[in-house]
SESE-490194 format. One record per atom (N, C-alpha, C): residue number from 1; residue in one letter; atom name; x, y, z. Coordinates in steps of 0.001 Angstrom, whole numbers, padded with zeros to 6 digits, m for minus. Atoms other than C-alpha are relative to their C-alpha. Last residue first. Example, Ala and Ser with C-alpha at 12.3 -4.5 7.8 and 13.67 -1.06 7.14 Angstrom:
<resi 2	resn S	name N	c1 m000820	c2 m001190	c3 m000060>
<resi 2	resn S	name CA	c1 013670	c2 m001060	c3 007140>
<resi 2	resn S	name C	c1 m000770	c2 001090	c3 000730>
<resi 1	resn A	name N	c1 000890	c2 m001190	c3 000000>
<resi 1	resn A	name CA	c1 012300	c2 m004500	c3 007800>
<resi 1	resn A	name C	c1 000900	c2 001200	c3 000000>
//
This chain:
<resi 95	resn S	name N	c1 001698	c2 000093	c3 m000604>
<resi 95	resn S	name CA	c1 m017946	c2 013429	c3 003357>
<resi 95	resn S	name C	c1 m000103	c2 m001714	c3 000293>
<resi 94	resn V	name N	c1 m000380	c2 001081	c3 m000540>
<resi 94	resn V	name CA	c1 m014776	c2 015277	c3 003327>
<resi 94	resn V	name C	c1 m000466	c2 m000331	c3 000303>
<resi 93	resn G	name N	c1 m000215	c2 000776	c3 001269>
<resi 93	resn G	name CA	c1 m014821	c2 018457	c3 001382>
<resi 93	resn G	name C	c1 000183	c2 m001329	c3 m000020>
<resi 92	resn E	name N	c1 000982	c2 m000894	c3 000933>
<resi 92	resn E	name CA	c1 m013413	c2 020126	c3 004310>
<resi 92	resn E	name C	c1 m000267	c2 m000058	c3 m001258>
<resi 91	resn T	name N	c1 001059	c2 001014	c3 000239>
<resi 91	resn T	name CA	c1 m011435	c2 017703	c3 006680>
<resi 91	resn T	name C	c1 m001335	c2 001155	c3 m001043>
<resi 90	resn I	name N	c1 000695	c2 m000447	c3 001165>
<resi 90	resn I	name CA	c1 m007866	c2 018468	c3 005810>
<resi 90	resn I	name C	c1 m002172	c2 m000285	c3 000602>
<resi 89	resn G	name N	c1 001267	c2 m000121	c3 000267>
<resi 89	resn G	name CA	c1 m005907	c2 016755	c3 008893>
<resi 89	resn G	name C	c1 m001208	c2 001520	c3 m000265>
<resi 88	resn L	name N	c1 000561	c2 m001163	c3 m001134>
<resi 88	resn L	name CA	c1 m003274	c2 016878	c3 007288>
<resi 88	resn L	name C	c1 m000537	c2 000214	c3 000470>
<resi 87	resn D	name N	c1 m001901	c2 000273	c3 m000815>
<resi 87	resn D	name CA	c1 m002294	c2 012566	c3 007768>
<resi 87	resn D	name C	c1 m000451	c2 001956	c3 000148>
<resi 86	resn A	name N	c1 000584	c2 000782	c3 m001279>
<resi 86	resn A	name CA	c1 m006953	c2 012837	c3 007142>
<resi 86	resn A	name C	c1 001767	c2 000835	c3 000574>
<resi 85	resn N	name N	c1 001115	c2 m000695	c3 m000755>
<resi 85	resn N	name CA	c1 m006365	c2 014628	c3 003934>
<resi 85	resn N	name C	c1 000462	c2 000023	c3 001119>
<resi 84	resn V	name N	c1 m000776	c2 m001593	c3 000373>
<resi 84	resn V	name CA	c1 m003724	c2 012826	c3 002290>
<resi 84	resn V	name C	c1 m000895	c2 001424	c3 001209>
<resi 83	resn D	name N	c1 m001352	c2 001117	c3 m001412>
<resi 83	resn D	name CA	c1 m005336	c2 009468	c3 003363>
<resi 83	resn D	name C	c1 000721	c2 001484	c3 m000116>
<resi 82	resn L	name N	c1 m000019	c2 m000020	c3 m002243>
<resi 82	resn L	name CA	c1 m008225	c2 011169	c3 002172>
<resi 82	resn L	name C	c1 000322	c2 m000378	c3 000370>
<resi 81	resn Q	name N	c1 000004	c2 m001213	c3 m000423>
<resi 81	resn Q	name CA	c1 m006201	c2 012216	c3 m001562>
<resi 81	resn Q	name C	c1 m000612	c2 000314	c3 001681>
<resi 80	resn P	name N	c1 m002060	c2 m000841	c3 m000501>
<resi 80	resn P	name CA	c1 m004848	c2 008820	c3 m001885>
<resi 80	resn P	name C	c1 m000554	c2 001437	c3 001102>
<resi 79	resn E	name N	c1 000287	c2 m001798	c3 000923>
<resi 79	resn E	name CA	c1 m008659	c2 007432	c3 m002084>
<resi 79	resn E	name C	c1 001429	c2 000327	c3 000713>
<resi 78	resn L	name N	c1 m000856	c2 m001519	c3 000281>
<resi 78	resn L	name CA	c1 m008394	c2 003327	c3 m001426>
<resi 78	resn L	name C	c1 000095	c2 000833	c3 m000831>
<resi 77	resn E	name N	c1 001325	c2 m000796	c3 m000951>
<resi 77	resn E	name CA	c1 m011133	c2 000534	c3 m002068>
<resi 77	resn E	name C	c1 001143	c2 001362	c3 000936>
<resi 76	resn V	name N	c1 000429	c2 000405	c3 m000877>
<resi 76	resn V	name CA	c1 m008846	c2 m001556	c3 m003508>
<resi 76	resn V	name C	c1 m000621	c2 000803	c3 001088>
<resi 75	resn E	name N	c1 001088	c2 001904	c3 000086>
<resi 75	resn E	name CA	c1 m009562	c2 m001021	c3 m007093>
<resi 75	resn E	name C	c1 000778	c2 m001539	c3 002173>
<resi 74	resn K	name N	c1 001129	c2 m000287	c3 m000419>
<resi 74	resn K	name CA	c1 m008533	c2 003278	c3 m005675>
<resi 74	resn K	name C	c1 000071	c2 m002161	c3 m000788>
<resi 73	resn Y	name N	c1 001275	c2 m001052	c3 m001761>
<resi 73	resn Y	name CA	c1 m005684	c2 002404	c3 m004746>
<resi 73	resn Y	name C	c1 m000245	c2 m000149	c3 000060>
<resi 72	resn A	name N	c1 000106	c2 000656	c3 m000857>
<resi 72	resn A	name CA	c1 m004407	c2 m000063	c3 m008020>
<resi 72	resn A	name C	c1 000072	c2 001103	c3 002210>
<resi 71	resn K	name N	c1 000933	c2 000980	c3 000532>
<resi 71	resn K	name CA	c1 m005226	c2 002760	c3 m010263>
<resi 71	resn K	name C	c1 000139	c2 m000932	c3 001069>
<resi 70	resn I	name N	c1 001360	c2 m001021	c3 000388>
<resi 70	resn I	name CA	c1 m003172	c2 005358	c3 m008533>
<resi 70	resn I	name C	c1 m000495	c2 m001205	c3 m000517>
<resi 69	resn I	name N	c1 000592	c2 m000130	c3 m002112>
<resi 69	resn I	name CA	c1 m000543	c2 002743	c3 m008078>
<resi 69	resn I	name C	c1 m000797	c2 000019	c3 m000320>
<resi 68	resn E	name N	c1 000943	c2 000634	c3 m000645>
<resi 68	resn E	name CA	c1 m000989	c2 003097	c3 m012146>
<resi 68	resn E	name C	c1 000113	c2 m001681	c3 001372>
<resi 67	resn K	name N	c1 001778	c2 000050	c3 000362>
<resi 67	resn K	name CA	c1 m001179	c2 005820	c3 m012753>
<resi 67	resn K	name C	c1 m000291	c2 m001116	c3 000510>
<resi 66	resn I	name N	c1 001167	c2 m001086	c3 m000555>
<resi 66	resn I	name CA	c1 002754	c2 006168	c3 m010996>
<resi 66	resn I	name C	c1 m001122	c2 m000114	c3 m000196>
<resi 65	resn Q	name N	c1 m000505	c2 000703	c3 m001829>
<resi 65	resn Q	name CA	c1 004893	c2 003504	c3 m013190>
<resi 65	resn Q	name C	c1 m001693	c2 000671	c3 001382>
<resi 64	resn A	name N	c1 000247	c2 001025	c3 000136>
<resi 64	resn A	name CA	c1 003829	c2 005213	c3 m016240>
<resi 64	resn A	name C	c1 m000720	c2 m000618	c3 001124>
<resi 63	resn K	name N	c1 001173	c2 m000671	c3 000065>
<resi 63	resn K	name CA	c1 004982	c2 008405	c3 m014839>
<resi 63	resn K	name C	c1 m000895	c2 m000747	c3 m000306>
<resi 62	resn T	name N	c1 000037	c2 m001050	c3 001011>
<resi 62	resn T	name CA	c1 008156	c2 006717	c3 m013887>
<resi 62	resn T	name C	c1 m001902	c2 000035	c3 m000409>
<resi 61	resn R	name N	c1 001251	c2 000685	c3 001382>
<resi 61	resn R	name CA	c1 008728	c2 005173	c3 m011071>
<resi 61	resn R	name C	c1 m000100	c2 001371	c3 m000593>
<resi 60	resn S	name N	c1 m000432	c2 001075	c3 000443>
<resi 60	resn S	name CA	c1 011686	c2 005823	c3 m008226>
<resi 60	resn S	name C	c1 m000607	c2 m000508	c3 m000786>
<resi 59	resn A	name N	c1 m001062	c2 m001126	c3 000143>
<resi 59	resn A	name CA	c1 010771	c2 009288	c3 m006366>
<resi 59	resn A	name C	c1 000684	c2 m001079	c3 m001422>
<resi 58	resn L	name N	c1 001290	c2 m001172	c3 001076>
<resi 58	resn L	name CA	c1 007121	c2 007809	c3 m005989>
<resi 58	resn L	name C	c1 001665	c2 000803	c3 m000554>
<resi 57	resn I	name N	c1 m000031	c2 000922	c3 000330>
<resi 57	resn I	name CA	c1 008895	c2 004661	c3 m003738>
<resi 57	resn I	name C	c1 m001376	c2 001398	c3 m001327>
<resi 56	resn E	name N	c1 m000516	c2 001530	c3 m000077>
<resi 56	resn E	name CA	c1 011270	c2 006187	c3 m002060>
<resi 56	resn E	name C	c1 m000269	c2 m000544	c3 m001126>
<resi 55	resn I	name N	c1 m001465	c2 m000790	c3 000571>
<resi 55	resn I	name CA	c1 010145	c2 009814	c3 m001292>
<resi 55	resn I	name C	c1 000350	c2 m001337	c3 m000698>
<resi 54	resn I	name N	c1 000889	c2 m000921	c3 001481>
<resi 54	resn I	name CA	c1 006172	c2 007889	c3 m000096>
<resi 54	resn I	name C	c1 001801	c2 000154	c3 m000671>
<resi 53	resn V	name N	c1 000861	c2 001868	c3 000519>
<resi 53	resn V	name CA	c1 008716	c2 005315	c3 002290>
<resi 53	resn V	name C	c1 m000202	c2 001139	c3 m001460>
<resi 52	resn D	name N	c1 m001537	c2 000580	c3 000652>
<resi 52	resn D	name CA	c1 010895	c2 008483	c3 003518>
<resi 52	resn D	name C	c1 m000496	c2 m000851	c3 m001466>
<resi 51	resn E	name N	c1 m000369	c2 m000323	c3 001229>
<resi 51	resn E	name CA	c1 008116	c2 010732	c3 003731>
<resi 51	resn E	name C	c1 000344	c2 m001168	c3 000105>
<resi 50	resn S	name N	c1 m001103	c2 000020	c3 000776>
<resi 50	resn S	name CA	c1 006437	c2 008279	c3 006312>
<resi 50	resn S	name C	c1 000431	c2 m000137	c3 m001850>
<resi 49	resn T	name N	c1 000239	c2 000874	c3 002087>
<resi 49	resn T	name CA	c1 003747	c2 009661	c3 007511>
<resi 49	resn T	name C	c1 001533	c2 m000093	c3 m000018>
<resi 48	resn G	name N	c1 m001004	c2 000360	c3 000605>
<resi 48	resn G	name CA	c1 002665	c2 010859	c3 011233>
<resi 48	resn G	name C	c1 m000134	c2 m000501	c3 m002219>
<resi 47	resn V	name N	c1 m000353	c2 m001111	c3 m000202>
<resi 47	resn V	name CA	c1 m000296	c2 009768	c3 012956>
<resi 47	resn V	name C	c1 001388	c2 m000091	c3 m000310>
<resi 46	resn G	name N	c1 m000073	c2 m000097	c3 m001492>
<resi 46	resn G	name CA	c1 m002491	c2 006850	c3 011110>
<resi 46	resn G	name C	c1 001198	c2 001413	c3 000983>
<resi 45	resn K	name N	c1 001565	c2 000676	c3 m000404>
<resi 45	resn K	name CA	c1 m002457	c2 006089	c3 007285>
<resi 45	resn K	name C	c1 000297	c2 m000131	c3 001352>
<resi 44	resn M	name N	c1 000329	c2 m000564	c3 m000995>
<resi 44	resn M	name CA	c1 000574	c2 007390	c3 005793>
<resi 44	resn M	name C	c1 m001621	c2 000084	c3 000425>
<resi 43	resn A	name N	c1 m000523	c2 m001750	c3 000072>
<resi 43	resn A	name CA	c1 002744	c2 005148	c3 005080>
<resi 43	resn A	name C	c1 m000726	c2 001689	c3 000572>
<resi 42	resn D	name N	c1 m000641	c2 000049	c3 m001454>
<resi 42	resn D	name CA	c1 000994	c2 002084	c3 005364>
<resi 42	resn D	name C	c1 000119	c2 001413	c3 000488>
<resi 41	resn H	name N	c1 000868	c2 000283	c3 m000535>
<resi 41	resn H	name CA	c1 m001001	c2 003552	c3 002057>
<resi 41	resn H	name C	c1 000216	c2 000069	c3 001447>
<resi 40	resn L	name N	c1 000742	c2 m001670	c3 m000876>
<resi 40	resn L	name CA	c1 002012	c2 004471	c3 001009>
<resi 40	resn L	name C	c1 m001290	c2 m000073	c3 000491>
<resi 39	resn E	name N	c1 m000746	c2 m000759	c3 m000273>
<resi 39	resn E	name CA	c1 002922	c2 000595	c3 000852>
<resi 39	resn E	name C	c1 m000185	c2 001289	c3 000612>
<resi 38	resn K	name N	c1 000166	c2 000457	c3 m001175>
<resi 38	resn K	name CA	c1 m000465	c2 m000905	c3 000114>
<resi 38	resn K	name C	c1 001438	c2 000875	c3 000997>
<resi 37	resn A	name N	c1 001117	c2 m000972	c3 m001459>
<resi 37	resn A	name CA	c1 m000440	c2 001131	c3 m002577>
<resi 37	resn A	name C	c1 000045	c2 m000044	c3 000775>
<resi 36	resn D	name N	c1 m000075	c2 m001109	c3 m000134>
<resi 36	resn D	name CA	c1 002998	c2 m000104	c3 m003877>
<resi 36	resn D	name C	c1 m001233	c2 000957	c3 001276>
<resi 35	resn Y	name N	c1 m000687	c2 000308	c3 m000858>
<resi 35	resn Y	name CA	c1 002477	c2 m003624	c3 m003247>
<resi 35	resn Y	name C	c1 000670	c2 001028	c3 m000024>
<resi 34	resn K	name N	c1 000703	c2 000383	c3 m000303>
<resi 34	resn K	name CA	c1 m000385	c2 m003524	c3 m005756>
<resi 34	resn K	name C	c1 001206	c2 m000327	c3 001357>
<resi 33	resn F	name N	c1 000454	c2 m001056	c3 000129>
<resi 33	resn F	name CA	c1 002001	c2 m001924	c3 m008567>
<resi 33	resn F	name C	c1 m001516	c2 000093	c3 001529>
<resi 32	resn P	name N	c1 m000780	c2 m001559	c3 000128>
<resi 32	resn P	name CA	c1 004208	c2 m004832	c3 m007805>
<resi 32	resn P	name C	c1 m001207	c2 002088	c3 000627>
<resi 31	resn S	name N	c1 m000463	c2 m000332	c3 001112>
<resi 31	resn S	name CA	c1 001266	c2 m007647	c3 m007905>
<resi 31	resn S	name C	c1 001485	c2 001125	c3 000620>
<resi 30	resn Y	name N	c1 000761	c2 m001282	c3 000758>
<resi 30	resn Y	name CA	c1 001269	c2 m009065	c3 m004371>
<resi 30	resn Y	name C	c1 000483	c2 000114	c3 m001480>
<resi 29	resn M	name N	c1 001400	c2 000138	c3 000459>
<resi 29	resn M	name CA	c1 002343	c2 m011855	c3 m003404>
<resi 29	resn M	name C	c1 m001360	c2 000810	c3 m000801>
<resi 28	resn L	name N	c1 000028	c2 000538	c3 001984>
<resi 28	resn L	name CA	c1 005973	c2 m011471	c3 m003560>
<resi 28	resn L	name C	c1 m001622	c2 m000255	c3 000594>
<resi 27	resn A	name N	c1 000388	c2 m000621	c3 000496>
<resi 27	resn A	name CA	c1 005309	c2 m008920	c3 m000113>
<resi 27	resn A	name C	c1 000223	c2 m000489	c3 m001611>
<resi 26	resn V	name N	c1 000667	c2 m000186	c3 000609>
<resi 26	resn V	name CA	c1 004587	c2 m011387	c3 001554>
<resi 26	resn V	name C	c1 m000627	c2 001423	c3 m001145>
<resi 25	resn M	name N	c1 000651	c2 001375	c3 000679>
<resi 25	resn M	name CA	c1 007329	c2 m013633	c3 001770>
<resi 25	resn M	name C	c1 m001405	c2 001159	c3 m000671>
<resi 24	resn L	name N	c1 m000418	c2 000311	c3 001326>
<resi 24	resn L	name CA	c1 009836	c2 m010576	c3 002106>
<resi 24	resn L	name C	c1 m000905	c2 m000783	c3 m000863>
<resi 23	resn R	name N	c1 000821	c2 m001657	c3 000403>
<resi 23	resn R	name CA	c1 007300	c2 m008998	c3 005491>
<resi 23	resn R	name C	c1 000690	c2 m000344	c3 m002051>
<resi 22	resn E	name N	c1 001413	c2 m000475	c3 m000122>
<resi 22	resn E	name CA	c1 007858	c2 m012373	c3 006529>
<resi 22	resn E	name C	c1 000214	c2 000363	c3 m001070>
<resi 21	resn F	name N	c1 m000113	c2 001679	c3 000735>
<resi 21	resn F	name CA	c1 012163	c2 m013070	c3 005784>
<resi 21	resn F	name C	c1 m002116	c2 000466	c3 m000198>
<resi 20	resn D	name N	c1 000173	c2 m000432	c3 001649>
<resi 20	resn D	name CA	c1 012212	c2 m009375	c3 007144>
<resi 20	resn D	name C	c1 m000822	c2 m001529	c3 m001030>
<resi 19	resn G	name N	c1 m001746	c2 m000959	c3 000002>
<resi 19	resn G	name CA	c1 011186	c2 m010617	c3 010504>
<resi 19	resn G	name C	c1 000268	c2 000503	c3 m000942>
<resi 18	resn S	name N	c1 000099	c2 m001291	c3 m000849>
<resi 18	resn S	name CA	c1 008469	c2 m013354	c3 011199>
<resi 18	resn S	name C	c1 001357	c2 000495	c3 m000656>
<resi 17	resn L	name N	c1 m000928	c2 m000568	c3 000397>
<resi 17	resn L	name CA	c1 007067	c2 m016990	c3 009088>
<resi 17	resn L	name C	c1 m000130	c2 001335	c3 000856>
<resi 16	resn E	name N	c1 m000625	c2 000986	c3 m000411>
<resi 16	resn E	name CA	c1 004524	c2 m019257	c3 010153>
<resi 16	resn E	name C	c1 001197	c2 000434	c3 000078>
<resi 15	resn S	name N	c1 m000109	c2 000318	c3 m001266>
<resi 15	resn S	name CA	c1 001906	c2 m017289	c3 011106>
<resi 15	resn S	name C	c1 001049	c2 m000891	c3 m000036>
<resi 14	resn K	name N	c1 m000047	c2 m001002	c3 m001747>
<resi 14	resn K	name CA	c1 002092	c2 m014740	c3 008742>
<resi 14	resn K	name C	c1 000097	c2 m001356	c3 001097>
<resi 13	resn L	name N	c1 m001643	c2 m000561	c3 000755>
<resi 13	resn L	name CA	c1 003031	c2 m017521	c3 005564>
<resi 13	resn L	name C	c1 m000042	c2 001638	c3 001527>
<resi 12	resn S	name N	c1 m000373	c2 001065	c3 m000076>
<resi 12	resn S	name CA	c1 m000598	c2 m019077	c3 006114>
<resi 12	resn S	name C	c1 002293	c2 001112	c3 000748>
<resi 11	resn E	name N	c1 000561	c2 m000182	c3 m000989>
<resi 11	resn E	name CA	c1 m002294	c2 m015134	c3 006447>
<resi 11	resn E	name C	c1 000762	c2 m001777	c3 000118>
<resi 10	resn I	name N	c1 m001162	c2 m001331	c3 m000696>
<resi 10	resn I	name CA	c1 m000208	c2 m015108	c3 003231>
<resi 10	resn I	name C	c1 m000949	c2 000043	c3 000991>
<resi 9	resn L	name N	c1 m002026	c2 m000131	c3 000291>
<resi 9	resn L	name CA	c1 m001428	c2 m017740	c3 001707>
<resi 9	resn L	name C	c1 000424	c2 000509	c3 000759>
<resi 8	resn D	name N	c1 m000142	c2 000814	c3 m000701>
<resi 8	resn D	name CA	c1 m005197	c2 m017427	c3 003001>
<resi 8	resn D	name C	c1 001617	c2 m000646	c3 000374>
<resi 7	resn W	name N	c1 m000316	c2 m000929	c3 m001236>
<resi 7	resn W	name CA	c1 m005371	c2 m014402	c3 001085>
<resi 7	resn W	name C	c1 000341	c2 m001665	c3 001272>
<resi 6	resn A	name N	c1 m001937	c2 m001547	c3 000507>
<resi 6	resn A	name CA	c1 m004112	c2 m016061	c3 m002407>
<resi 6	resn A	name C	c1 m000158	c2 000940	c3 001592>
<resi 5	resn K	name N	c1 m000982	c2 000592	c3 000594>
<resi 5	resn K	name CA	c1 m006721	c2 m018654	c3 m002009>
<resi 5	resn K	name C	c1 001250	c2 000169	c3 000118>
<resi 4	resn W	name N	c1 000300	c2 001022	c3 m001472>
<resi 4	resn W	name CA	c1 m009501	c2 m016655	c3 m000702>
<resi 4	resn W	name C	c1 001074	c2 m000052	c3 000600>
<resi 3	resn W	name N	c1 m000696	c2 m001369	c3 m000735>
<resi 3	resn W	name CA	c1 m008407	c2 m013801	c3 m004244>
<resi 3	resn W	name C	c1 000134	c2 m001146	c3 001553>
<resi 2	resn A	name N	c1 001657	c2 m000809	c3 m001237>
<resi 2	resn A	name CA	c1 m009326	c2 m017280	c3 m005623>
<resi 2	resn A	name C	c1 001460	c2 000866	c3 000561>
<resi 1	resn M	name N	c1 000353	c2 000235	c3 m001463>
<resi 1	resn M	name CA	c1 m006223	c2 m018405	c3 m008251>
<resi 1	resn M	name C	c1 m000630	c2 001300	c3 001052>
//
């Protein structure tokens, strides 16, 4: 399936559903590793950090699964270290 068709499906689900059911259906459209990467990114973006989400994901995954999550995080052009640095207010060495 082409990525734009999947994106259209996700957007259609978001427009037709709401609440926890919407969140569940959208989550099922991602691979498990990509969904974990997305959730980690969302937990670290903006002001504050959702430590409970980060702990829940990372503490319940094996080393191999965490490596796959990192790979998925990078595939969607997200840099984990930059997100952590931004959350901590570190700007040195960041280009």
